[in-house]
Backbone as a printed PyTorch tensor [residue, N CA C, xyz], in Angstrom:
tensor([[[  0.7670,  -1.1020,  -0.0630],
         [  0.1830,  -0.1140,  -0.1000],
         [  0.7950,   1.4290,   0.0480]],

        [[  0.7200,   2.1280,  -1.0170],
         [  1.7050,   3.3470,  -1.0840],
         [  1.0210,   4.5250,  -0.3160]],

        [[  1.7600,   5.6070,  -0.1540],
         [  1.3670,   6.5340,   0.6260],
         [ -0.1400,   7.3230,   0.3540]],

        [[  0.0280,   7.4620,  -0.8620],
         [ -1.4700,   8.0470,  -1.6620],
         [ -2.8610,   6.8920,  -0.7940]],

        [[ -2.5700,   5.7940,  -0.6470],
         [ -3.4170,   4.9150,  -0.5010],
         [ -4.1580,   4.7300,   1.0130]],

        [[ -2.4960,   5.3940,   1.7840],
         [ -3.0020,   5.0730,   3.3140],
         [ -3.7460,   6.6750,   3.5450]],

        [[ -3.6400,   7.4950,   2.6840],
         [ -3.6640,   9.1360,   2.7080],
         [ -5.1890,   8.5610,   2.5710]],

        [[ -5.6350,   8.5620,   1.1310],
         [ -7.1190,   8.1330,   0.8320],
         [ -7.9880,   7.6480,   2.1030]],

        [[ -7.1260,   6.5940,   2.4510],
         [ -8.2020,   5.4590,   3.6670],
         [ -8.2440,   6.2890,   4.3870]],

        [[ -7.4580,   7.3800,   5.1690],
         [ -7.3030,   8.0010,   6.8720],
         [ -8.9290,   9.1260,   6.1490]],

        [[ -8.3970,   9.5510,   4.8820],
         [ -9.6710,  10.8740,   4.7060],
         [-10.8260,   9.8780,   5.2380]],

        [[-11.1510,   8.9830,   4.3460],
         [-12.3170,   8.3900,   4.5270],
         [-12.9920,   8.0220,   5.9060]],

        [[-11.7640,   7.1690,   6.4720],
         [-12.1710,   7.1900,   7.7630],
         [-12.4360,   8.4440,   9.4380]],

        [[-11.9970,   9.4200,   8.2640],
         [-12.0010,  10.9460,   9.4880],
         [-13.6420,  11.3610,   8.7560]],

        [[-13.4410,  11.1340,   7.5280],
         [-14.8200,  11.9900,   7.2310],
         [-16.1200,  10.8390,   8.0890]],

        [[-15.7940,   9.5250,   8.0820],
         [-17.1390,   8.3910,   8.5390],
         [-17.4650,   8.7110,   9.7960]],

        [[-16.1750,   9.1180,  10.8990],
         [-15.8890,   9.6310,  11.9090],
         [-16.4770,  10.7480,  12.3740]],

        [[-16.1510,  11.9490,  11.4880],
         [-17.1150,  13.1040,  11.5460],
         [-18.8940,  13.0030,  11.4150]],

        [[-18.6730,  12.2720,  10.7990],
         [-20.0900,  12.0660,   9.9260],
         [-20.7910,  11.4530,  11.3320]],

        [[-20.5400,  10.1210,  12.3470],
         [-20.9590,   9.9340,  13.3540],
         [-20.9500,  10.8930,  14.6160]],

        [[-19.6160,  11.8650,  14.3580],
         [-20.0670,  12.6160,  15.6280],
         [-21.5150,  13.7540,  15.4730]],

        [[-21.6540,  13.8490,  13.7110],
         [-22.9410,  14.8270,  14.0310],
         [-24.0730,  14.2080,  13.7080]],

        [[-24.1810,  12.8140,  14.1200],
         [-25.5680,  11.7100,  13.4440],
         [-26.5260,  11.5630,  14.5010]],

        [[-26.7460,  12.5570,  15.5610],
         [-27.6940,  12.8730,  16.1740],
         [-29.0450,  12.9790,  15.3910]],

        [[-30.4500,  12.7700,  16.0600],
         [-31.3050,  12.3200,  15.5130],
         [-31.6430,  13.7380,  14.3770]],

        [[-32.1470,  13.0440,  13.2860],
         [-32.4610,  14.0160,  11.7070],
         [-33.7350,  14.4870,  12.4720]],

        [[-34.0240,  15.8960,  11.5690],
         [-34.9850,  16.2090,  11.4770],
         [-35.9200,  16.0800,   9.9650]],

        [[-37.0700,  15.8950,   9.2190],
         [-37.5480,  16.0060,   8.2730],
         [-38.6190,  17.0520,   8.1180]],

        [[-38.9650,  17.5650,   9.2290],
         [-39.7710,  19.2790,   8.7370],
         [-39.1080,  20.2140,   8.9040]],

        [[-39.7850,  21.3590,   9.4140],
         [-38.9450,  22.6090,   9.3800],
         [-38.7230,  23.0010,  10.4920]],

        [[-37.3600,  23.2890,  11.0700],
         [-36.8010,  23.2670,  12.0550],
         [-37.4500,  24.7880,  12.4620]],

        [[-37.8550,  24.1690,  14.1430],
         [-38.7790,  25.5360,  14.5350],
         [-37.7010,  26.0370,  15.7400]],

        [[-36.6180,  25.1470,  16.2190],
         [-35.8580,  25.2530,  17.7520],
         [-34.5160,  24.8860,  17.4640]],

        [[-33.5740,  25.7590,  17.2530],
         [-32.3730,  25.5590,  17.2040],
         [-31.3380,  25.6780,  19.0180]],

        [[-30.6000,  24.2690,  18.9680],
         [-30.1010,  24.4140,  20.1320],
         [-28.7180,  24.4520,  19.7860]],

        [[-27.1500,  25.6310,  20.5310],
         [-26.0470,  25.6510,  20.1850],
         [-25.3960,  25.6780,  21.9160]],

        [[-24.0990,  25.7790,  20.9510],
         [-23.5340,  26.4820,  22.0830],
         [-22.6850,  24.7900,  23.3870]],

        [[-22.5920,  24.9020,  24.6200],
         [-22.3460,  23.5190,  25.1150],
         [-22.8380,  22.6600,  25.3380]],

        [[-22.7940,  21.8320,  24.0660],
         [-23.9550,  20.4310,  24.0110],
         [-22.9020,  19.4400,  23.8560]],

        [[-23.6060,  18.1000,  23.5300],
         [-22.4190,  17.0440,  23.7440],
         [-23.0060,  16.4540,  22.0150]],

        [[-24.4880,  16.5990,  21.9630],
         [-25.3730,  16.0690,  20.7660],
         [-25.6840,  16.7610,  19.5530]],

        [[-25.1970,  16.6850,  18.3170],
         [-25.3480,  17.8490,  17.5140],
         [-25.7330,  16.9350,  15.8670]],

        [[-26.7640,  17.0660,  15.6770],
         [-27.7170,  17.0580,  14.0580],
         [-27.1820,  17.6650,  13.3410]],

        [[-26.2720,  18.9040,  13.6630],
         [-25.8070,  19.4880,  12.3860],
         [-24.5970,  20.4000,  12.7910]],

        [[-23.7350,  20.9990,  11.9050],
         [-22.6390,  20.9980,  11.9770],
         [-22.0810,  22.3240,  13.0200]],

        [[-23.2980,  22.9990,  13.5620],
         [-23.4010,  24.0260,  14.3440],
         [-24.0940,  23.7950,  15.4900]],

        [[-25.1470,  22.6660,  16.2710],
         [-25.4960,  22.7850,  17.1390],
         [-26.9620,  21.3100,  16.6550]],

        [[-27.9960,  21.7900,  16.9830],
         [-28.9660,  20.1260,  16.9590],
         [-30.0850,  21.4600,  16.7310]],

        [[-30.7460,  20.9690,  15.6470],
         [-32.2360,  21.7200,  15.1010],
         [-33.9000,  20.6030,  15.5100]],

        [[-34.0350,  21.0710,  16.0180],
         [-35.5830,  20.7090,  16.5160],
         [-36.6010,  20.7300,  15.5720]],

        [[-37.6580,  19.7880,  14.7130],
         [-38.4890,  20.0850,  13.9200],
         [-39.7150,  19.7830,  15.2010]],

        [[-41.1990,  20.0080,  15.2360],
         [-42.3960,  20.1810,  15.9870],
         [-42.2510,  18.1110,  16.1720]],

        [[-42.2180,  17.5860,  15.0730],
         [-42.4870,  16.3120,  15.0340],
         [-41.0310,  15.9900,  16.5780]],

        [[-40.1710,  16.2680,  16.4550],
         [-38.9030,  15.5080,  17.3450],
         [-39.6430,  16.1550,  18.8280]],

        [[-39.9190,  17.4090,  18.5860],
         [-40.8470,  17.9330,  20.0830],
         [-41.6120,  17.3770,  20.9270]],

        [[-42.3260,  16.6260,  19.6360],
         [-43.5690,  15.8550,  19.6350],
         [-43.3000,  14.2070,  20.3380]],

        [[-42.1250,  13.9090,  19.8400],
         [-41.8160,  12.5990,  20.4740],
         [-40.9960,  12.3770,  21.6870]],

        [[-40.6930,  13.7610,  22.6540],
         [-40.3810,  13.7380,  23.8930],
         [-41.4620,  13.2540,  24.6680]],

        [[-41.3450,  13.2890,  25.7670],
         [-42.2030,  13.2300,  26.8480],
         [-43.1500,  14.3920,  27.2720]],

        [[-44.2960,  14.1670,  26.7250],
         [-45.1770,  15.7320,  27.4870],
         [-45.7250,  15.5180,  28.5500]],

        [[-45.8590,  17.2150,  28.9460],
         [-46.0000,  17.4710,  30.0320],
         [-47.0380,  18.6890,  29.5540]],

        [[-48.1750,  18.6930,  30.5910],
         [-49.1570,  19.8710,  30.5460],
         [-49.5440,  20.2680,  32.1160]],

        [[-49.7030,  21.2110,  31.8990],
         [-50.1850,  22.2520,  32.7210],
         [-51.3070,  23.3520,  33.1200]],

        [[-51.9070,  24.1450,  33.6860],
         [-52.9680,  25.0720,  33.3930],
         [-52.3490,  26.2980,  34.3840]],

        [[-52.5240,  27.5060,  34.1590],
         [-51.6490,  28.3260,  35.0610],
         [-52.1270,  29.8480,  34.3010]],

        [[-52.2200,  30.6900,  35.3680],
         [-52.7890,  32.4170,  34.7140],
         [-51.1840,  32.6370,  34.8510]],

        [[-51.3260,  33.4430,  33.7290],
         [-49.9630,  34.2360,  33.2380],
         [-50.2230,  35.5410,  33.5440]],

        [[-48.8810,  36.4850,  33.6670],
         [-49.2650,  38.0410,  33.9910],
         [-49.9070,  38.5400,  32.3240]],

        [[-49.9750,  37.9720,  31.3120],
         [-49.9550,  38.2270,  29.9010],
         [-51.7750,  38.1550,  29.8090]],

        [[-52.4090,  37.2640,  30.4660],
         [-53.6940,  36.7060,  29.7060],
         [-54.4010,  36.9360,  31.1590]],

        [[-55.7130,  36.5980,  31.2180],
         [-56.9540,  37.1820,  32.1380],
         [-57.0360,  35.6440,  32.5090]],

        [[-56.8290,  34.8330,  31.8150],
         [-57.8120,  33.5880,  32.0940],
         [-56.8640,  32.3310,  32.2850]],

        [[-56.6070,  31.5800,  33.5760],
         [-55.5130,  30.4170,  32.9830],
         [-55.3830,  29.5090,  31.4660]],

        [[-54.2020,  29.4560,  31.3190],
         [-53.7680,  28.8100,  30.0740],
         [-53.4490,  27.1170,  30.2390]],

        [[-53.9940,  26.6580,  29.3630],
         [-53.5050,  25.1390,  29.0280],
         [-52.2280,  25.0610,  28.2410]],

        [[-50.8160,  24.5060,  29.0370],
         [-50.3040,  24.8260,  28.3850],
         [-49.2250,  23.1740,  27.8420]],

        [[-48.9910,  22.8810,  26.8110],
         [-48.5160,  21.5590,  26.8910],
         [-47.1790,  21.8770,  25.7220]],

        [[-46.3570,  20.4790,  26.3810],
         [-45.2060,  20.2440,  25.0900],
         [-43.8320,  19.9440,  26.4120]],

        [[-42.9270,  19.4820,  25.5090],
         [-41.6800,  19.0410,  26.9810],
         [-41.2190,  19.5060,  27.7740]],

        [[-40.7840,  18.9750,  28.9240],
         [-40.0740,  19.5420,  29.7480],
         [-38.6050,  20.3060,  29.3050]],

        [[-37.9300,  21.5410,  29.4730],
         [-37.1020,  21.9850,  29.0610],
         [-36.2340,  20.8300,  29.5190]],

        [[-35.8930,  20.6640,  30.5250],
         [-34.7990,  19.5160,  31.1160],
         [-34.8610,  18.1770,  30.0170]],

        [[-35.8250,  17.9560,  29.5350],
         [-35.8620,  16.7450,  28.9640],
         [-35.1540,  17.3400,  27.3860]],

        [[-35.4770,  18.5950,  26.6950],
         [-34.5880,  19.0530,  25.5700],
         [-33.1620,  19.3750,  25.6770]],

        [[-32.9310,  19.6240,  27.0880],
         [-31.7270,  19.4150,  27.4400],
         [-30.9340,  18.6770,  27.2320]],

        [[-31.5710,  17.3950,  28.2570],
         [-31.0440,  16.2240,  27.8740],
         [-30.4530,  15.5710,  26.6360]],

        [[-31.8880,  15.9020,  25.7970],
         [-31.7300,  15.4260,  24.5110],
         [-30.3950,  15.8420,  23.7990]],

        [[-29.7290,  17.1740,  23.7000],
         [-28.4020,  17.4600,  22.9400],
         [-27.5730,  17.6320,  23.9750]],

        [[-27.4140,  17.0240,  24.9930],
         [-26.4170,  16.7200,  26.1210],
         [-26.1730,  18.0310,  26.5360]],

        [[-26.9260,  18.9590,  27.2650],
         [-26.2550,  20.4370,  27.2550],
         [-25.5360,  20.2450,  28.5110]],

        [[-24.6170,  20.8380,  28.7790],
         [-23.1900,  20.8250,  29.6990],
         [-22.9570,  22.5000,  30.4390]],

        [[-24.1210,  23.4090,  29.8170],
         [-23.5680,  24.7120,  30.8590],
         [-24.4410,  25.0150,  31.9520]],

        [[-24.0490,  26.2320,  32.2730],
         [-25.0700,  26.7200,  33.7660],
         [-25.8750,  27.5700,  33.0820]],

        [[-26.0280,  28.0750,  31.7810],
         [-27.1610,  29.3340,  31.5730],
         [-27.7410,  28.9480,  30.2760]],

        [[-28.4600,  29.3780,  30.0430],
         [-29.3870,  29.1340,  28.8800],
         [-29.6130,  30.3300,  28.2590]],

        [[-29.6940,  30.8720,  26.8750],
         [-29.8750,  32.0120,  26.2810],
         [-31.1420,  31.5950,  25.5000]],

        [[-31.9510,  32.0210,  25.9660],
         [-33.4160,  31.7900,  24.7990],
         [-33.2690,  33.2970,  24.2590]],

        [[-33.6270,  32.6320,  22.6030],
         [-33.9490,  34.1550,  21.9840],
         [-35.3180,  33.6330,  21.3110]],

        [[-35.6250,  34.9680,  20.9930],
         [-37.3040,  34.4310,  20.0530],
         [-36.8620,  35.3110,  19.0320]],

        [[-38.2020,  34.9900,  17.8210],
         [-38.1220,  35.5470,  16.6320],
         [-37.9820,  37.4240,  16.6720]],

        [[-38.7820,  37.9750,  17.6570],
         [-38.4770,  39.3730,  17.5970],
         [-37.0660,  39.9100,  18.2000]],

        [[-35.9760,  38.9420,  18.5240],
         [-35.3260,  39.2430,  19.0390],
         [-34.8910,  39.2970,  20.3160]],

        [[-36.0180,  39.3090,  21.3920],
         [-36.3380,  39.1150,  23.0610],
         [-35.2690,  38.1520,  22.9520]],

        [[-34.4730,  38.4810,  24.0240],
         [-33.3980,  37.8490,  25.0260],
         [-33.6700,  37.6850,  26.0160]],

        [[-33.6630,  36.5640,  26.9360],
         [-33.2550,  36.2380,  28.1870],
         [-32.4930,  35.4560,  29.3160]],

        [[-31.7690,  35.4410,  29.9830],
         [-31.2250,  34.3340,  30.2890],
         [-31.9750,  33.1650,  31.5860]],

        [[-31.8480,  32.2480,  31.4000],
         [-31.9810,  31.2490,  32.1170],
         [-30.9870,  30.1810,  32.9210]],

        [[-31.0550,  30.0140,  34.1360],
         [-29.9780,  29.2230,  34.8820],
         [-30.6980,  27.8060,  34.5180]],

        [[-29.9280,  26.6420,  34.3670],
         [-29.9050,  25.5550,  33.9130],
         [-30.6850,  24.9040,  35.2810]],

        [[-30.4140,  25.3460,  36.5110],
         [-31.0300,  24.7440,  37.8930],
         [-32.8840,  24.9420,  37.5810]],

        [[-32.9980,  26.0010,  36.8980],
         [-34.5440,  26.1180,  36.7170],
         [-34.9840,  25.1810,  36.0510]],

        [[-34.2270,  24.2880,  35.4000],
         [-34.7540,  23.4180,  34.5360],
         [-35.3890,  21.9290,  35.3770]],

        [[-34.2940,  21.8600,  36.4320],
         [-34.1280,  21.0590,  37.0060],
         [-34.9040,  21.2670,  38.3110]],

        [[-35.1680,  22.1440,  39.0020],
         [-35.8500,  22.5690,  40.2080],
         [-37.6270,  22.9920,  39.8480]],

        [[-37.3380,  23.2810,  38.3510],
         [-38.9040,  23.7660,  38.0950],
         [-39.5630,  22.8960,  36.8110]],

        [[-40.8180,  22.6370,  36.8800],
         [-41.5450,  21.8590,  35.5760],
         [-41.6520,  22.7170,  34.4990]],

        [[-40.3830,  23.3110,  34.0250],
         [-40.6800,  24.5840,  32.6260],
         [-41.0200,  23.5900,  31.6110]],

        [[-41.6070,  24.4090,  30.9960],
         [-42.0990,  23.4380,  29.6820],
         [-41.5120,  23.9800,  28.2140]],

        [[-41.7900,  23.3760,  27.2530],
         [-41.1220,  24.4350,  26.0100],
         [-42.5470,  24.0390,  25.3020]],

        [[-43.4240,  24.8710,  25.3920],
         [-44.7860,  24.6780,  24.9150],
         [-45.2500,  25.0470,  23.5240]],

        [[-45.4860,  23.9580,  22.8710],
         [-45.8420,  23.9490,  21.3510],
         [-47.8180,  24.2740,  21.2870]],

        [[-48.3250,  24.3350,  22.6870],
         [-49.8480,  24.0290,  22.5610],
         [-50.3390,  24.9870,  23.6330]],

        [[-51.0560,  25.8660,  23.3090],
         [-51.5260,  26.2800,  24.1660],
         [-53.1070,  26.1960,  23.9980]],

        [[-54.2730,  25.5330,  25.1590],
         [-55.1170,  25.1090,  25.1070],
         [-55.6910,  24.4210,  24.1080]],

        [[-54.4120,  23.2070,  24.0300],
         [-54.7150,  22.7610,  23.1880],
         [-54.7980,  22.3710,  21.8650]],

        [[-54.3810,  23.9070,  21.4460],
         [-53.8790,  23.8810,  19.6690],
         [-52.9030,  24.9640,  19.8070]],

        [[-52.0230,  24.4580,  18.6380],
         [-50.7010,  24.8360,  17.9480],
         [-50.6950,  26.2830,  18.2470]],

        [[-49.6700,  26.6920,  18.8680],
         [-49.3390,  28.1540,  18.8250],
         [-48.8360,  28.9460,  17.4510]],

        [[-49.7530,  30.0780,  16.8190],
         [-48.9750,  30.5750,  16.1390],
         [-48.4690,  31.4350,  16.4400]],

        [[-47.5120,  32.4560,  15.5340],
         [-46.7450,  32.8110,  15.6310],
         [-47.1640,  34.3460,  16.0170]],

        [[-48.4160,  34.6030,  15.6340],
         [-48.8630,  35.8420,  15.7670],
         [-49.5950,  35.8120,  17.6670]],

        [[-49.8580,  34.3250,  17.6430],
         [-50.0290,  34.8160,  19.5040],
         [-49.0360,  34.2220,  20.1490]],

        [[-47.9160,  34.2630,  20.2940],
         [-46.5510,  33.6710,  20.9180],
         [-45.9310,  32.6830,  20.8470]],

        [[-46.2710,  31.9210,  19.5850],
         [-45.8540,  30.9370,  18.8330],
         [-44.6930,  30.7260,  18.0990]],

        [[-43.7280,  29.7920,  17.6650],
         [-44.4020,  28.6100,  17.9890],
         [-44.4580,  27.7710,  18.9390]],

        [[-43.4280,  28.3750,  19.7810],
         [-42.8970,  28.0820,  20.8890],
         [-42.8470,  28.9390,  21.7800]],

        [[-42.9590,  28.3280,  23.0270],
         [-43.1840,  29.0350,  24.5540],
         [-42.4910,  28.8230,  25.5830]],

        [[-41.1510,  29.5340,  26.4910],
         [-41.1740,  28.3070,  27.5960],
         [-41.8390,  29.3100,  28.5630]],

        [[-42.3740,  27.9920,  29.5410],
         [-43.1570,  28.9730,  30.2620],
         [-43.0500,  27.9770,  31.4640]],

        [[-42.9570,  28.8700,  33.1470],
         [-43.1550,  28.3310,  34.1400],
         [-44.2290,  27.6890,  34.9650]],

        [[-44.6650,  26.9590,  35.7480],
         [-45.9180,  26.3970,  36.1670],
         [-46.2970,  27.6310,  37.1410]],

        [[-46.5270,  28.5370,  36.6310],
         [-46.5500,  30.0050,  37.7690],
         [-47.8950,  29.5580,  38.6870]],

        [[-48.7990,  29.0260,  38.9230],
         [-49.5040,  28.3940,  40.0190],
         [-49.2660,  27.2280,  40.7430]],

        [[-47.8910,  26.7760,  40.4900],
         [-47.7820,  25.7560,  41.3790],
         [-46.6020,  25.7120,  42.4430]],

        [[-46.2120,  27.2810,  42.2460],
         [-45.0020,  27.5570,  43.0310],
         [-45.1540,  28.9990,  43.4140]],

        [[-45.5250,  29.6590,  44.6830],
         [-45.6750,  31.1220,  44.6300],
         [-44.4220,  31.7100,  44.2870]],

        [[-42.9360,  30.9430,  44.6220],
         [-42.0470,  31.6940,  44.0930],
         [-41.5620,  32.1430,  42.6630]],

        [[-42.3870,  31.3730,  41.3780],
         [-42.7930,  31.7650,  40.3780],
         [-43.5740,  32.9420,  39.8510]],

        [[-44.0140,  33.5020,  40.9410],
         [-44.9930,  34.5770,  40.5190],
         [-44.3110,  35.8480,  40.7290]],

        [[-43.0140,  35.8610,  40.1910],
         [-42.4930,  37.0950,  40.3000],
         [-42.1870,  37.6310,  38.9470]],

        [[-41.1740,  38.6620,  38.8890],
         [-41.0720,  39.4480,  37.5710],
         [-39.7080,  38.3400,  37.4290]],

        [[-38.8620,  38.0780,  38.1970],
         [-37.5050,  37.0250,  37.6800],
         [-38.0810,  36.3060,  36.6020]],

        [[-39.2490,  35.2300,  37.1990],
         [-39.5600,  34.3580,  36.6830],
         [-40.5570,  34.6240,  35.3530]],

        [[-41.3060,  35.7960,  35.3480],
         [-42.4430,  36.3750,  34.1260],
         [-40.9030,  36.4930,  33.2910]],

        [[-40.2190,  37.2450,  33.4560],
         [-38.7290,  37.2970,  32.3900],
         [-38.2290,  36.5900,  32.0260]],

        [[-37.8080,  35.4710,  32.4710],
         [-37.4400,  34.3460,  31.8470],
         [-38.0300,  33.6290,  31.0090]],

        [[-39.4600,  34.0370,  31.0350],
         [-40.2430,  33.0430,  29.8430],
         [-39.9190,  33.4090,  28.9660]],

        [[-40.1020,  33.2090,  27.7490],
         [-40.0580,  33.8450,  26.5030],
         [-40.8760,  32.9870,  24.9750]],

        [[-41.8800,  33.4370,  24.5030],
         [-42.5020,  33.3410,  23.6420],
         [-41.9800,  33.4560,  22.7570]],

        [[-42.5630,  32.8930,  21.2960],
         [-41.7200,  33.3050,  20.2190],
         [-40.2590,  32.6950,  19.8930]],

        [[-40.0570,  31.6210,  20.9690],
         [-38.7820,  31.1440,  21.3690],
         [-38.6690,  30.4760,  19.5380]],

        [[-37.2370,  30.6790,  19.0210],
         [-36.7480,  30.2530,  18.2850],
         [-35.2000,  29.8880,  18.3270]],

        [[-34.4960,  30.0660,  19.5720],
         [-33.2100,  29.5000,  19.8360],
         [-32.5490,  29.1220,  21.3240]],

        [[-32.0270,  28.3010,  21.6470],
         [-31.6870,  28.0600,  22.9430],
         [-29.6440,  28.2150,  22.8000]],

        [[-29.1260,  29.0500,  23.4650],
         [-27.5300,  28.9100,  23.3120],
         [-27.2660,  28.5610,  25.0200]],

        [[-26.4980,  27.2510,  24.8560],
         [-26.4440,  26.8030,  26.1910],
         [-24.6120,  27.3500,  26.5500]],

        [[-24.6770,  27.9240,  27.7530],
         [-23.1510,  29.0930,  28.2170],
         [-22.6290,  28.3990,  28.8470]]])
């Protein structure tokens, strides 16, 4: 075997290994959430993209809660934020949540384990349209813990969510 064959074989092996490193679950629909930063699982070169179908395959949670933005309690449905973080193998301490309108908020990773925060894609059993806080909404179960009924946690909520950056 000459040096050209060894080099070519090495390149093939490296490309297979690189492909395996990016072999997280593939998405087939339109990506509605991207997760990047300090994550160990990727399905794209720069992070992990999720479509609605992938979010629906995660264990689902729902709760009804009164929010400061609505007059009546709303039922929210979606996966727990901690399950999304586990899917991408997040290993940071903070989450920068970014909305379609460029609103940004910083959420301690510990909130995801301390509270049942969800990444909601449904409000009152209906998919959330962009014009009414969709497609995704990070929401805390405000009515389940008095601690959550404060500006600190209201500001950590993010509707029209498009990206999470793990820091």
